[in-house]
C-alpha positions as MATLAB code, in Angstrom:
seq = 'XXXXXXXXXXXXXXXXXXXXXXXXXXXXXXXXXXXXXXXXXXXXXXXXXXXXXXXXXXXXXXXXXXXXXXXXXXXXXXXXXXXXXXXXXX';
ca = [
      -4.947  -12.015   -1.572;
      -5.360   -8.860   -2.314;
      -2.512   -5.764   -1.788;
      -3.766   -2.804    0.004;
      -1.196    0.159   -0.742;
      -1.012    2.767    1.541;
      -2.396    0.368    4.871;
      -1.297    2.964    7.437;
      -2.978    5.888    6.058;
      -7.294    6.064    6.631;
      -8.345    5.256    3.559;
      -5.656    2.457    2.737;
      -6.574    1.099    6.992;
     -10.008    0.807    6.316;
      -9.725   -1.022    3.044;
      -7.990   -3.450    4.639;
     -10.602   -3.896    7.615;
     -13.176   -3.783    5.153;
     -11.424   -6.674    3.077;
     -10.689   -8.699    5.971;
     -14.154   -8.579    7.650;
     -15.841   -9.983    4.229;
     -13.197  -12.987    4.996;
     -10.215  -12.014    2.096;
      -6.956  -12.418    2.572;
      -4.646   -9.086    2.295;
      -1.602   -8.197    2.506;
      -0.947   -4.090    3.315;
       2.181   -2.025    2.745;
       3.553    1.443    2.959;
       6.501    3.187    3.754;
       5.685    2.278    7.908;
       3.231    0.173    8.635;
       1.427   -0.074   12.052;
       0.941   -3.237   14.311;
      -3.161   -2.142   14.558;
      -3.866   -3.136   10.819;
      -6.289   -6.500   10.572;
      -4.248   -8.034    8.941;
      -0.346   -9.132    7.729;
       1.995   -6.397    6.253;
       5.191   -5.097    4.378;
       6.854   -2.014    4.812;
       8.543   -0.733    2.174;
       8.530    2.004   -0.725;
       6.605    0.635   -3.558;
       8.531    2.835   -6.005;
      11.565    1.353   -5.452;
      13.098   -1.117   -7.526;
      11.779   -4.696   -7.139;
       9.473   -4.284   -3.776;
       6.201   -4.844   -5.353;
       8.173   -8.087   -7.309;
       8.926   -9.492   -4.389;
       5.769   -9.101   -2.737;
       3.995  -10.100   -5.488;
       6.214  -13.080   -5.806;
       6.171  -13.911   -2.198;
       2.364  -13.540   -1.843;
       1.289  -14.308   -5.107;
      -2.043  -11.137   -5.391;
      -5.296  -11.544   -7.212;
      -5.571   -7.736   -7.206;
      -3.866   -4.273   -5.977;
      -5.599   -1.882   -4.479;
      -3.828    1.472   -4.596;
      -5.071    4.377   -2.358;
      -1.333    5.057   -1.654;
      -0.626    8.572   -2.213;
       1.666   11.862   -0.562;
       0.013   14.341    1.380;
      -1.225   16.803   -0.227;
       1.027   19.362    0.986;
       4.002   16.545    0.483;
       3.159   16.862   -2.732;
       3.218   20.429   -3.247;
       6.633   20.160   -1.767;
       7.808   17.711   -3.272;
       5.448   17.062   -6.938;
       8.332   14.895   -8.352;
       8.086   12.234   -5.352;
       3.751   12.574   -5.582;
       4.234   11.696   -8.959;
       6.898    8.839   -8.398;
       4.031    7.476   -5.604;
       0.908    8.092   -6.835;
       1.713    7.382  -10.832;
       5.341    5.553  -11.342;
       4.422    3.330   -8.455;
       1.396    1.554  -10.385;
];
């Protein structure tokens, strides 16, 4: 099982599509997850205490691909939040 963070956005969604097309079991996560993903998904904040631990327990992920990030404008306006998502959550 592969866990992909940022599954709602361009890179994360494409990573999910490519992995699924190659036969991998995938679960995507994001703060809000669209219904158009080709794989199961879980909505939540990867920086929230316990969220990733619960996902790992429930899905036994073998690998994590972490393209989740805040947009440049969001990170500029809220640099602490940008650091928390991009670095702290990993």
